[in-house]
PyMOL Python script that loads the backbone (N, CA, C, O; Angstrom):
from pymol import cmd

cmd.read_pdbstr("""\
ATOM      1  N   UNK A   1       0.741  -1.068   0.038  1.00  0.00           N
ATOM      2  CA  UNK A   1      -0.053   0.132  -0.060  1.00  0.00           C
ATOM      3  C   UNK A   1       0.859   1.125   0.137  1.00  0.00           C
ATOM      4  O   UNK A   1       0.544   2.136  -0.491  1.00  0.00           O
ATOM      5  N   UNK A   2       1.841   1.230   0.748  1.00  0.00           N
ATOM      6  CA  UNK A   2       2.808   2.325   0.695  1.00  0.00           C
ATOM      7  C   UNK A   2       4.136   2.093  -0.086  1.00  0.00           C
ATOM      8  O   UNK A   2       5.014   2.943  -0.240  1.00  0.00           O
ATOM      9  N   UNK A   3       4.149   0.909  -0.522  1.00  0.00           N
ATOM     10  CA  UNK A   3       5.460   0.850  -1.605  1.00  0.00           C
ATOM     11  C   UNK A   3       6.766   0.375  -0.992  1.00  0.00           C
ATOM     12  O   UNK A   3       7.826   0.215  -1.596  1.00  0.00           O
ATOM     13  N   UNK A   4       6.496   0.145   0.488  1.00  0.00           N
ATOM     14  CA  UNK A   4       7.571  -0.205   1.393  1.00  0.00           C
ATOM     15  C   UNK A   4       7.676  -1.772   1.437  1.00  0.00           C
ATOM     16  O   UNK A   4       6.682  -2.474   1.249  1.00  0.00           O
ATOM     17  N   UNK A   5       8.921  -2.290   1.693  1.00  0.00           N
ATOM     18  CA  UNK A   5       8.951  -3.520   2.040  1.00  0.00           C
ATOM     19  C   UNK A   5       8.817  -3.840   3.667  1.00  0.00           C
ATOM     20  O   UNK A   5       9.604  -3.310   4.452  1.00  0.00           O
ATOM     21  N   UNK A   6       7.951  -4.585   4.045  1.00  0.00           N
ATOM     22  CA  UNK A   6       7.755  -4.747   5.438  1.00  0.00           C
ATOM     23  C   UNK A   6       8.320  -6.041   5.761  1.00  0.00           C
ATOM     24  O   UNK A   6       8.179  -7.070   5.102  1.00  0.00           O
ATOM     25  N   UNK A   7       9.124  -5.862   7.088  1.00  0.00           N
ATOM     26  CA  UNK A   7       9.926  -6.818   7.569  1.00  0.00           C
ATOM     27  C   UNK A   7       9.205  -7.517   8.770  1.00  0.00           C
ATOM     28  O   UNK A   7       9.445  -8.667   9.137  1.00  0.00           O
ATOM     29  N   UNK A   8       8.271  -6.654   9.345  1.00  0.00           N
ATOM     30  CA  UNK A   8       7.770  -7.153  10.593  1.00  0.00           C
ATOM     31  C   UNK A   8       6.326  -6.205  10.766  1.00  0.00           C
ATOM     32  O   UNK A   8       6.063  -5.127  10.232  1.00  0.00           O
ATOM     33  N   UNK A   9       5.490  -7.043  11.734  1.00  0.00           N
ATOM     34  CA  UNK A   9       4.194  -6.283  11.932  1.00  0.00           C
ATOM     35  C   UNK A   9       4.386  -5.083  13.025  1.00  0.00           C
ATOM     36  O   UNK A   9       4.835  -5.208  14.165  1.00  0.00           O
ATOM     37  N   UNK A  10       3.977  -4.008  12.453  1.00  0.00           N
ATOM     38  CA  UNK A  10       3.821  -2.941  13.415  1.00  0.00           C
ATOM     39  C   UNK A  10       2.716  -1.998  13.403  1.00  0.00           C
ATOM     40  O   UNK A  10       1.726  -2.337  12.754  1.00  0.00           O
ATOM     41  N   UNK A  11       2.701  -0.941  13.964  1.00  0.00           N
ATOM     42  CA  UNK A  11       1.285  -0.057  14.018  1.00  0.00           C
ATOM     43  C   UNK A  11       0.994   0.320  12.649  1.00  0.00           C
ATOM     44  O   UNK A  11      -0.160   0.204  12.238  1.00  0.00           O
ATOM     45  N   UNK A  12       2.065   0.831  11.779  1.00  0.00           N
ATOM     46  CA  UNK A  12       1.761   1.129  10.670  1.00  0.00           C
ATOM     47  C   UNK A  12       1.084   0.267   9.523  1.00  0.00           C
ATOM     48  O   UNK A  12       0.305   0.594   8.627  1.00  0.00           O
ATOM     49  N   UNK A  13       1.650  -0.941   9.864  1.00  0.00           N
ATOM     50  CA  UNK A  13       1.026  -2.229   8.979  1.00  0.00           C
ATOM     51  C   UNK A  13      -0.482  -2.736   9.575  1.00  0.00           C
ATOM     52  O   UNK A  13      -1.295  -3.223   8.790  1.00  0.00           O
ATOM     53  N   UNK A  14      -0.782  -2.593  10.953  1.00  0.00           N
ATOM     54  CA  UNK A  14      -2.018  -2.992  11.181  1.00  0.00           C
ATOM     55  C   UNK A  14      -3.103  -1.647  11.070  1.00  0.00           C
ATOM     56  O   UNK A  14      -4.320  -1.815  11.154  1.00  0.00           O
ATOM     57  N   UNK A  15      -2.524  -0.403  10.885  1.00  0.00           N
ATOM     58  CA  UNK A  15      -3.387   0.663  10.384  1.00  0.00           C
ATOM     59  C   UNK A  15      -3.646   0.570   8.949  1.00  0.00           C
ATOM     60  O   UNK A  15      -4.743   0.926   8.520  1.00  0.00           O
ATOM     61  N   UNK A  16      -2.678   0.095   8.112  1.00  0.00           N
ATOM     62  CA  UNK A  16      -2.969  -0.048   6.657  1.00  0.00           C
ATOM     63  C   UNK A  16      -4.063  -1.276   6.437  1.00  0.00           C
ATOM     64  O   UNK A  16      -4.937  -1.216   5.573  1.00  0.00           O
ATOM     65  N   UNK A  17      -3.913  -2.264   7.231  1.00  0.00           N
ATOM     66  CA  UNK A  17      -4.777  -3.217   7.092  1.00  0.00           C
ATOM     67  C   UNK A  17      -6.208  -2.886   7.548  1.00  0.00           C
ATOM     68  O   UNK A  17      -7.212  -3.239   6.929  1.00  0.00           O
ATOM     69  N   UNK A  18      -6.208  -2.167   8.700  1.00  0.00           N
ATOM     70  CA  UNK A  18      -7.712  -1.364   8.953  1.00  0.00           C
ATOM     71  C   UNK A  18      -8.095  -0.665   7.708  1.00  0.00           C
ATOM     72  O   UNK A  18      -9.203  -0.907   7.228  1.00  0.00           O
ATOM     73  N   UNK A  19      -7.334   0.138   7.157  1.00  0.00           N
ATOM     74  CA  UNK A  19      -7.913   1.157   5.913  1.00  0.00           C
ATOM     75  C   UNK A  19      -8.418   0.338   4.949  1.00  0.00           C
ATOM     76  O   UNK A  19      -9.535   0.530   4.469  1.00  0.00           O
ATOM     77  N   UNK A  20      -7.454  -0.874   4.502  1.00  0.00           N
ATOM     78  CA  UNK A  20      -8.055  -1.847   3.359  1.00  0.00           C
ATOM     79  C   UNK A  20      -9.241  -2.278   3.722  1.00  0.00           C
ATOM     80  O   UNK A  20     -10.170  -2.250   2.914  1.00  0.00           O
ATOM     81  N   UNK A  21      -9.421  -2.791   5.116  1.00  0.00           N
ATOM     82  CA  UNK A  21     -10.802  -3.443   5.649  1.00  0.00           C
ATOM     83  C   UNK A  21     -11.935  -2.417   5.558  1.00  0.00           C
ATOM     84  O   UNK A  21     -13.107  -2.737   5.360  1.00  0.00           O
ATOM     85  N   UNK A  22     -11.580  -1.393   5.686  1.00  0.00           N
ATOM     86  CA  UNK A  22     -12.554  -0.190   5.657  1.00  0.00           C
ATOM     87  C   UNK A  22     -13.192   0.028   4.092  1.00  0.00           C
ATOM     88  O   UNK A  22     -14.378   0.181   3.799  1.00  0.00           O
ATOM     89  N   UNK A  23     -12.179  -0.004   3.314  1.00  0.00           N
ATOM     90  CA  UNK A  23     -12.215   0.194   1.834  1.00  0.00           C
ATOM     91  C   UNK A  23     -13.087  -0.963   1.377  1.00  0.00           C
ATOM     92  O   UNK A  23     -14.159  -0.751   0.810  1.00  0.00           O
ATOM     93  N   UNK A  24     -12.636  -2.171   1.619  1.00  0.00           N
ATOM     94  CA  UNK A  24     -13.516  -3.380   1.075  1.00  0.00           C
ATOM     95  C   UNK A  24     -14.883  -3.617   1.681  1.00  0.00           C
ATOM     96  O   UNK A  24     -15.743  -4.166   0.993  1.00  0.00           O
ATOM     97  N   UNK A  25     -15.152  -3.225   2.967  1.00  0.00           N
ATOM     98  CA  UNK A  25     -16.461  -3.498   3.513  1.00  0.00           C
ATOM     99  C   UNK A  25     -17.245  -2.217   3.145  1.00  0.00           C
ATOM    100  O   UNK A  25     -18.448  -2.352   2.923  1.00  0.00           O
ATOM    101  N   UNK A  26     -16.686  -0.980   3.055  1.00  0.00           N
ATOM    102  CA  UNK A  26     -17.610   0.140   2.366  1.00  0.00           C
ATOM    103  C   UNK A  26     -17.999  -0.247   0.993  1.00  0.00           C
ATOM    104  O   UNK A  26     -19.147   0.054   0.665  1.00  0.00           O
ATOM    105  N   UNK A  27     -17.231  -0.877   0.102  1.00  0.00           N
ATOM    106  CA  UNK A  27     -17.756  -1.070  -1.355  1.00  0.00           C
ATOM    107  C   UNK A  27     -18.698  -2.356  -1.339  1.00  0.00           C
ATOM    108  O   UNK A  27     -19.646  -2.565  -2.096  1.00  0.00           O
ATOM    109  N   UNK A  28     -18.283  -3.082  -0.425  1.00  0.00           N
ATOM    110  CA  UNK A  28     -19.328  -4.375  -0.224  1.00  0.00           C
ATOM    111  C   UNK A  28     -20.556  -3.948   0.174  1.00  0.00           C
ATOM    112  O   UNK A  28     -21.525  -4.457  -0.389  1.00  0.00           O
ATOM    113  N   UNK A  29     -20.782  -2.919   1.231  1.00  0.00           N
ATOM    114  CA  UNK A  29     -22.179  -2.445   1.673  1.00  0.00           C
ATOM    115  C   UNK A  29     -22.822  -1.527   0.430  1.00  0.00           C
ATOM    116  O   UNK A  29     -24.019  -1.596   0.154  1.00  0.00           O
ATOM    117  N   UNK A  30     -22.029  -0.792  -0.179  1.00  0.00           N
ATOM    118  CA  UNK A  30     -22.602  -0.091  -1.490  1.00  0.00           C
ATOM    119  C   UNK A  30     -23.210  -1.204  -2.569  1.00  0.00           C
ATOM    120  O   UNK A  30     -24.284  -1.029  -3.142  1.00  0.00           O
ATOM    121  N   UNK A  31     -22.615  -2.029  -2.704  1.00  0.00           N
ATOM    122  CA  UNK A  31     -22.797  -2.894  -3.930  1.00  0.00           C
ATOM    123  C   UNK A  31     -24.044  -3.757  -3.226  1.00  0.00           C
ATOM    124  O   UNK A  31     -25.003  -4.023  -3.950  1.00  0.00           O
ATOM    125  N   UNK A  32     -24.055  -4.176  -1.918  1.00  0.00           N
ATOM    126  CA  UNK A  32     -24.988  -5.067  -1.549  1.00  0.00           C
ATOM    127  C   UNK A  32     -26.259  -4.047  -1.383  1.00  0.00           C
ATOM    128  O   UNK A  32     -27.412  -4.454  -1.523  1.00  0.00           O
ATOM    129  N   UNK A  33     -25.985  -2.867  -1.114  1.00  0.00           N
ATOM    130  CA  UNK A  33     -27.299  -1.913  -1.103  1.00  0.00           C
ATOM    131  C   UNK A  33     -27.814  -1.535  -2.441  1.00  0.00           C
ATOM    132  O   UNK A  33     -28.963  -1.101  -2.509  1.00  0.00           O
ATOM    133  N   UNK A  34     -27.202  -1.634  -3.351  1.00  0.00           N
ATOM    134  CA  UNK A  34     -27.626  -1.569  -4.722  1.00  0.00           C
ATOM    135  C   UNK A  34     -28.566  -2.763  -5.196  1.00  0.00           C
ATOM    136  O   UNK A  34     -29.500  -2.710  -5.996  1.00  0.00           O
ATOM    137  N   UNK A  35     -28.067  -3.863  -4.485  1.00  0.00           N
ATOM    138  CA  UNK A  35     -28.960  -5.041  -4.716  1.00  0.00           C
ATOM    139  C   UNK A  35     -30.073  -5.328  -3.897  1.00  0.00           C
ATOM    140  O   UNK A  35     -30.754  -6.350  -3.966  1.00  0.00           O
ATOM    141  N   UNK A  36     -30.263  -4.178  -2.948  1.00  0.00           N
ATOM    142  CA  UNK A  36     -31.750  -4.237  -2.077  1.00  0.00           C
ATOM    143  C   UNK A  36     -31.343  -4.777  -0.908  1.00  0.00           C
ATOM    144  O   UNK A  36     -32.322  -5.079  -0.224  1.00  0.00           O
ATOM    145  N   UNK A  37     -30.128  -5.070  -0.296  1.00  0.00           N
ATOM    146  CA  UNK A  37     -30.096  -5.544   1.071  1.00  0.00           C
ATOM    147  C   UNK A  37     -29.790  -4.319   1.823  1.00  0.00           C
ATOM    148  O   UNK A  37     -29.146  -3.398   1.320  1.00  0.00           O
ATOM    149  N   UNK A  38     -30.346  -4.296   3.286  1.00  0.00           N
ATOM    150  CA  UNK A  38     -30.536  -3.295   3.986  1.00  0.00           C
ATOM    151  C   UNK A  38     -29.675  -3.788   5.347  1.00  0.00           C
ATOM    152  O   UNK A  38     -30.140  -4.701   6.029  1.00  0.00           O
ATOM    153  N   UNK A  39     -28.511  -3.203   5.684  1.00  0.00           N
ATOM    154  CA  UNK A  39     -27.771  -3.676   6.853  1.00  0.00           C
ATOM    155  C   UNK A  39     -26.955  -2.556   7.279  1.00  0.00           C
ATOM    156  O   UNK A  39     -26.726  -1.618   6.515  1.00  0.00           O
ATOM    157  N   UNK A  40     -26.451  -2.614   8.601  1.00  0.00           N
ATOM    158  CA  UNK A  40     -25.521  -1.648   9.202  1.00  0.00           C
ATOM    159  C   UNK A  40     -24.173  -2.408   9.391  1.00  0.00           C
ATOM    160  O   UNK A  40     -24.175  -3.607   9.670  1.00  0.00           O
ATOM    161  N   UNK A  41     -23.121  -1.756   9.248  1.00  0.00           N
ATOM    162  CA  UNK A  41     -21.887  -2.232   9.530  1.00  0.00           C
ATOM    163  C   UNK A  41     -21.156  -1.778  10.724  1.00  0.00           C
ATOM    164  O   UNK A  41     -21.029  -0.566  10.899  1.00  0.00           O
ATOM    165  N   UNK A  42     -20.654  -2.632  11.579  1.00  0.00           N
ATOM    166  CA  UNK A  42     -19.806  -1.914  12.728  1.00  0.00           C
ATOM    167  C   UNK A  42     -18.488  -1.742  12.078  1.00  0.00           C
ATOM    168  O   UNK A  42     -18.076  -2.315  11.070  1.00  0.00           O
ATOM    169  N   UNK A  43     -17.772  -0.681  12.966  1.00  0.00           N
ATOM    170  CA  UNK A  43     -16.343  -0.438  12.418  1.00  0.00           C
ATOM    171  C   UNK A  43     -15.441  -1.604  12.415  1.00  0.00           C
ATOM    172  O   UNK A  43     -15.249  -2.063  13.541  1.00  0.00           O
ATOM    173  N   UNK A  44     -14.893  -2.149  11.540  1.00  0.00           N
ATOM    174  CA  UNK A  44     -14.036  -3.233  11.661  1.00  0.00           C
ATOM    175  C   UNK A  44     -12.555  -2.946  12.427  1.00  0.00           C
ATOM    176  O   UNK A  44     -11.865  -1.935  12.291  1.00  0.00           O
ATOM    177  N   UNK A  45     -12.285  -4.051  13.217  1.00  0.00           N
ATOM    178  CA  UNK A  45     -11.079  -3.897  13.995  1.00  0.00           C
ATOM    179  C   UNK A  45     -10.042  -4.838  13.698  1.00  0.00           C
ATOM    180  O   UNK A  45     -10.417  -5.929  13.267  1.00  0.00           O
ATOM    181  N   UNK A  46      -8.880  -4.651  13.833  1.00  0.00           N
ATOM    182  CA  UNK A  46      -7.614  -5.232  13.504  1.00  0.00           C
ATOM    183  C   UNK A  46      -6.814  -5.751  14.905  1.00  0.00           C
ATOM    184  O   UNK A  46      -6.387  -5.028  15.806  1.00  0.00           O
ATOM    185  N   UNK A  47      -6.752  -7.061  14.821  1.00  0.00           N
ATOM    186  CA  UNK A  47      -6.084  -7.566  16.142  1.00  0.00           C
ATOM    187  C   UNK A  47      -4.647  -8.209  15.527  1.00  0.00           C
ATOM    188  O   UNK A  47      -4.670  -8.838  14.469  1.00  0.00           O
ATOM    189  N   UNK A  48      -3.509  -8.016  16.210  1.00  0.00           N
ATOM    190  CA  UNK A  48      -2.348  -8.613  15.793  1.00  0.00           C
ATOM    191  C   UNK A  48      -1.596  -9.323  16.829  1.00  0.00           C
ATOM    192  O   UNK A  48      -1.788  -8.992  17.999  1.00  0.00           O
ATOM    193  N   UNK A  49      -0.791 -10.228  16.563  1.00  0.00           N
ATOM    194  CA  UNK A  49      -0.043 -10.817  17.765  1.00  0.00           C
ATOM    195  C   UNK A  49      -0.767 -12.167  18.332  1.00  0.00           C
ATOM    196  O   UNK A  49      -1.872 -12.604  18.010  1.00  0.00           O
ATOM    197  N   UNK A  50      -0.025 -12.592  19.073  1.00  0.00           N
ATOM    198  CA  UNK A  50      -0.477 -13.962  19.612  1.00  0.00           C
ATOM    199  C   UNK A  50      -1.239 -13.853  21.005  1.00  0.00           C
ATOM    200  O   UNK A  50      -1.139 -12.811  21.653  1.00  0.00           O
ATOM    201  N   UNK A  51      -2.022 -14.954  21.484  1.00  0.00           N
ATOM    202  CA  UNK A  51      -2.670 -14.912  22.698  1.00  0.00           C
ATOM    203  C   UNK A  51      -3.894 -13.937  22.793  1.00  0.00           C
ATOM    204  O   UNK A  51      -4.149 -13.437  23.889  1.00  0.00           O
ATOM    205  N   UNK A  52      -4.580 -13.674  21.817  1.00  0.00           N
ATOM    206  CA  UNK A  52      -5.636 -12.994  21.837  1.00  0.00           C
ATOM    207  C   UNK A  52      -7.112 -13.694  22.013  1.00  0.00           C
ATOM    208  O   UNK A  52      -7.470 -14.690  21.385  1.00  0.00           O
ATOM    209  N   UNK A  53      -7.768 -13.109  22.817  1.00  0.00           N
ATOM    210  CA  UNK A  53      -9.055 -13.633  22.892  1.00  0.00           C
ATOM    211  C   UNK A  53     -10.186 -12.434  22.321  1.00  0.00           C
ATOM    212  O   UNK A  53     -10.308 -11.284  22.741  1.00  0.00           O
ATOM    213  N   UNK A  54     -10.896 -13.059  21.312  1.00  0.00           N
ATOM    214  CA  UNK A  54     -11.865 -12.117  20.816  1.00  0.00           C
ATOM    215  C   UNK A  54     -13.241 -12.476  20.939  1.00  0.00           C
ATOM    216  O   UNK A  54     -13.680 -13.568  20.577  1.00  0.00           O
ATOM    217  N   UNK A  55     -13.999 -11.462  21.503  1.00  0.00           N
ATOM    218  CA  UNK A  55     -15.432 -11.578  22.092  1.00  0.00           C
ATOM    219  C   UNK A  55     -16.360 -10.864  21.241  1.00  0.00           C
ATOM    220  O   UNK A  55     -15.905  -9.891  20.639  1.00  0.00           O
ATOM    221  N   UNK A  56     -17.616 -11.177  21.075  1.00  0.00           N
ATOM    222  CA  UNK A  56     -18.590 -10.331  20.296  1.00  0.00           C
ATOM    223  C   UNK A  56     -19.754 -10.094  21.240  1.00  0.00           C
ATOM    224  O   UNK A  56     -19.998 -10.872  22.162  1.00  0.00           O
ATOM    225  N   UNK A  57     -20.460  -9.012  20.995  1.00  0.00           N
ATOM    226  CA  UNK A  57     -21.571  -8.506  21.803  1.00  0.00           C
ATOM    227  C   UNK A  57     -22.980  -8.989  21.496  1.00  0.00           C
ATOM    228  O   UNK A  57     -24.061  -8.552  21.890  1.00  0.00           O
ATOM    229  N   UNK A  58     -22.678 -10.029  20.668  1.00  0.00           N
ATOM    230  CA  UNK A  58     -24.055 -10.833  20.139  1.00  0.00           C
ATOM    231  C   UNK A  58     -23.848 -12.294  20.007  1.00  0.00           C
ATOM    232  O   UNK A  58     -22.757 -12.864  20.006  1.00  0.00           O
ATOM    233  N   UNK A  59     -24.908 -12.785  19.908  1.00  0.00           N
ATOM    234  CA  UNK A  59     -24.711 -14.279  19.635  1.00  0.00           C
ATOM    235  C   UNK A  59     -25.214 -14.658  18.310  1.00  0.00           C
ATOM    236  O   UNK A  59     -25.840 -15.710  18.188  1.00  0.00           O
ATOM    237  N   UNK A  60     -24.984 -13.858  17.268  1.00  0.00           N
ATOM    238  CA  UNK A  60     -25.265 -14.031  15.896  1.00  0.00           C
ATOM    239  C   UNK A  60     -24.286 -15.181  15.223  1.00  0.00           C
ATOM    240  O   UNK A  60     -23.507 -15.869  15.882  1.00  0.00           O
ATOM    241  N   UNK A  61     -24.445 -15.257  13.958  1.00  0.00           N
ATOM    242  CA  UNK A  61     -23.556 -16.016  13.185  1.00  0.00           C
ATOM    243  C   UNK A  61     -22.067 -15.452  13.005  1.00  0.00           C
ATOM    244  O   UNK A  61     -21.918 -14.310  12.569  1.00  0.00           O
ATOM    245  N   UNK A  62     -21.055 -16.184  13.311  1.00  0.00           N
ATOM    246  CA  UNK A  62     -19.779 -15.911  13.208  1.00  0.00           C
ATOM    247  C   UNK A  62     -19.239 -16.687  12.013  1.00  0.00           C
ATOM    248  O   UNK A  62     -19.492 -17.892  12.026  1.00  0.00           O
ATOM    249  N   UNK A  63     -18.521 -16.201  10.953  1.00  0.00           N
ATOM    250  CA  UNK A  63     -17.866 -16.952   9.967  1.00  0.00           C
ATOM    251  C   UNK A  63     -16.400 -16.471  10.308  1.00  0.00           C
ATOM    252  O   UNK A  63     -16.090 -15.314  10.592  1.00  0.00           O
ATOM    253  N   UNK A  64     -15.593 -17.505  10.236  1.00  0.00           N
ATOM    254  CA  UNK A  64     -14.110 -17.604  10.252  1.00  0.00           C
ATOM    255  C   UNK A  64     -13.271 -18.047   9.073  1.00  0.00           C
ATOM    256  O   UNK A  64     -13.142 -19.228   8.749  1.00  0.00           O
ATOM    257  N   UNK A  65     -12.701 -17.009   8.446  1.00  0.00           N
ATOM    258  CA  UNK A  65     -11.955 -17.325   7.150  1.00  0.00           C
ATOM    259  C   UNK A  65     -10.583 -17.081   7.237  1.00  0.00           C
ATOM    260  O   UNK A  65     -10.026 -15.995   7.400  1.00  0.00           O
ATOM    261  N   UNK A  66      -9.914 -18.578   7.070  1.00  0.00           N
ATOM    262  CA  UNK A  66      -8.372 -18.736   7.396  1.00  0.00           C
ATOM    263  C   UNK A  66      -7.795 -18.385   6.207  1.00  0.00           C
ATOM    264  O   UNK A  66      -8.399 -18.814   5.224  1.00  0.00           O
ATOM    265  N   UNK A  67      -6.818 -17.740   5.991  1.00  0.00           N
ATOM    266  CA  UNK A  67      -5.947 -17.536   4.904  1.00  0.00           C
ATOM    267  C   UNK A  67      -4.353 -17.884   5.343  1.00  0.00           C
ATOM    268  O   UNK A  67      -3.814 -17.560   6.402  1.00  0.00           O
ATOM    269  N   UNK A  68      -3.795 -18.588   4.296  1.00  0.00           N
ATOM    270  CA  UNK A  68      -2.397 -19.040   4.480  1.00  0.00           C
ATOM    271  C   UNK A  68      -1.469 -18.277   3.176  1.00  0.00           C
ATOM    272  O   UNK A  68      -1.661 -18.451   1.972  1.00  0.00           O
ATOM    273  N   UNK A  69      -0.476 -17.441   3.784  1.00  0.00           N
ATOM    274  CA  UNK A  69       0.346 -16.752   2.848  1.00  0.00           C
ATOM    275  C   UNK A  69       1.833 -17.203   3.024  1.00  0.00           C
ATOM    276  O   UNK A  69       2.227 -17.785   4.035  1.00  0.00           O
ATOM    277  N   UNK A  70       2.593 -16.899   2.002  1.00  0.00           N
ATOM    278  CA  UNK A  70       4.077 -17.132   2.098  1.00  0.00           C
ATOM    279  C   UNK A  70       4.705 -16.269   3.558  1.00  0.00           C
ATOM    280  O   UNK A  70       5.483 -16.831   4.328  1.00  0.00           O
ATOM    281  N   UNK A  71       4.336 -15.173   3.720  1.00  0.00           N
ATOM    282  CA  UNK A  71       4.725 -14.404   5.108  1.00  0.00           C
ATOM    283  C   UNK A  71       4.151 -15.182   6.349  1.00  0.00           C
ATOM    284  O   UNK A  71       4.806 -15.436   7.360  1.00  0.00           O
ATOM    285  N   UNK A  72       3.025 -15.477   6.164  1.00  0.00           N
ATOM    286  CA  UNK A  72       2.429 -16.201   7.387  1.00  0.00           C
ATOM    287  C   UNK A  72       0.803 -16.379   7.291  1.00  0.00           C
ATOM    288  O   UNK A  72       0.197 -16.019   6.281  1.00  0.00           O
ATOM    289  N   UNK A  73       0.261 -16.859   8.221  1.00  0.00           N
ATOM    290  CA  UNK A  73      -1.350 -17.163   8.311  1.00  0.00           C
ATOM    291  C   UNK A  73      -2.074 -15.958   9.058  1.00  0.00           C
ATOM    292  O   UNK A  73      -1.593 -15.330  10.001  1.00  0.00           O
ATOM    293  N   UNK A  74      -3.201 -15.767   8.524  1.00  0.00           N
ATOM    294  CA  UNK A  74      -4.292 -14.691   9.081  1.00  0.00           C
ATOM    295  C   UNK A  74      -5.609 -15.279   8.995  1.00  0.00           C
ATOM    296  O   UNK A  74      -5.848 -16.295   8.341  1.00  0.00           O
ATOM    297  N   UNK A  75      -6.534 -14.573   9.719  1.00  0.00           N
ATOM    298  CA  UNK A  75      -7.939 -15.036   9.819  1.00  0.00           C
ATOM    299  C   UNK A  75      -8.761 -13.645   9.710  1.00  0.00           C
ATOM    300  O   UNK A  75      -8.419 -12.580  10.223  1.00  0.00           O
ATOM    301  N   UNK A  76      -9.881 -13.877   8.959  1.00  0.00           N
ATOM    302  CA  UNK A  76     -10.819 -12.760   8.920  1.00  0.00           C
ATOM    303  C   UNK A  76     -12.015 -13.376   9.620  1.00  0.00           C
ATOM    304  O   UNK A  76     -12.238 -14.572   9.430  1.00  0.00           O
ATOM    305  N   UNK A  77     -12.791 -12.675  10.399  1.00  0.00           N
ATOM    306  CA  UNK A  77     -13.794 -13.057  11.120  1.00  0.00           C
ATOM    307  C   UNK A  77     -15.105 -12.175  10.888  1.00  0.00           C
ATOM    308  O   UNK A  77     -15.027 -10.954  11.025  1.00  0.00           O
ATOM    309  N   UNK A  78     -16.112 -12.689  10.595  1.00  0.00           N
ATOM    310  CA  UNK A  78     -16.977 -11.777   9.926  1.00  0.00           C
ATOM    311  C   UNK A  78     -18.362 -12.315  11.129  1.00  0.00           C
ATOM    312  O   UNK A  78     -18.693 -13.473  11.384  1.00  0.00           O
ATOM    313  N   UNK A  79     -18.857 -11.227  11.600  1.00  0.00           N
ATOM    314  CA  UNK A  79     -20.039 -11.807  12.779  1.00  0.00           C
ATOM    315  C   UNK A  79     -21.317 -11.120  12.166  1.00  0.00           C
ATOM    316  O   UNK A  79     -21.264 -10.007  11.643  1.00  0.00           O
ATOM    317  N   UNK A  80     -22.356 -11.791  12.258  1.00  0.00           N
ATOM    318  CA  UNK A  80     -23.777 -11.439  11.842  1.00  0.00           C
ATOM    319  C   UNK A  80     -24.860 -11.402  12.930  1.00  0.00           C
ATOM    320  O   UNK A  80     -24.817 -12.251  13.821  1.00  0.00           O
ATOM    321  N   UNK A  81     -25.733 -10.564  12.917  1.00  0.00           N
ATOM    322  CA  UNK A  81     -26.674 -10.764  13.635  1.00  0.00           C
ATOM    323  C   UNK A  81     -27.893 -10.164  12.966  1.00  0.00           C
ATOM    324  O   UNK A  81     -27.715  -9.222  12.193  1.00  0.00           O
ATOM    325  N   UNK A  82     -29.231 -10.664  13.211  1.00  0.00           N
ATOM    326  CA  UNK A  82     -30.527 -10.163  12.185  1.00  0.00           C
ATOM    327  C   UNK A  82     -31.210  -9.543  13.324  1.00  0.00           C
ATOM    328  O   UNK A  82     -31.372  -9.951  14.474  1.00  0.00           O
ATOM    329  N   UNK A  83     -31.666  -8.184  12.591  1.00  0.00           N
ATOM    330  CA  UNK A  83     -32.433  -7.446  13.607  1.00  0.00           C
ATOM    331  C   UNK A  83     -33.859  -7.385  13.060  1.00  0.00           C
ATOM    332  O   UNK A  83     -34.083  -7.349  11.850  1.00  0.00           O
ATOM    333  N   UNK A  84     -34.773  -7.375  13.954  1.00  0.00           N
ATOM    334  CA  UNK A  84     -36.195  -7.272  13.652  1.00  0.00           C
ATOM    335  C   UNK A  84     -36.458  -6.004  12.896  1.00  0.00           C
ATOM    336  O   UNK A  84     -35.747  -5.037  13.168  1.00  0.00           O
ATOM    337  N   UNK A  85     -37.444  -5.878  11.927  1.00  0.00           N
ATOM    338  CA  UNK A  85     -37.573  -4.775  11.172  1.00  0.00           C
ATOM    339  C   UNK A  85     -39.088  -4.378  11.543  1.00  0.00           C
ATOM    340  O   UNK A  85     -39.606  -3.382  11.037  1.00  0.00           O
TER     341      UNK A  85
END
""", "prot")
cmd.dss("prot")
cmd.show_as("cartoon", "prot")
cmd.util.cbc("prot")
cmd.orient("prot")
């Protein structure tokens, strides 16, 4: 994103991942809204390092997407809950 070679995960890297996540989720929301879907998005969060526990404020569905890349593994977690209309 910044044209730099990254040798380790630092605050700049996690900030960039957060910005990319905002761009992707914003585009997805716009595209899905154009198809008639109505929903709210929470602000995405980025967690880096070992030994974290992630908890959610709802009991809705959670999708965990594992990725394996040459620099290492990462996961994307998507949580959903349905609200009455």
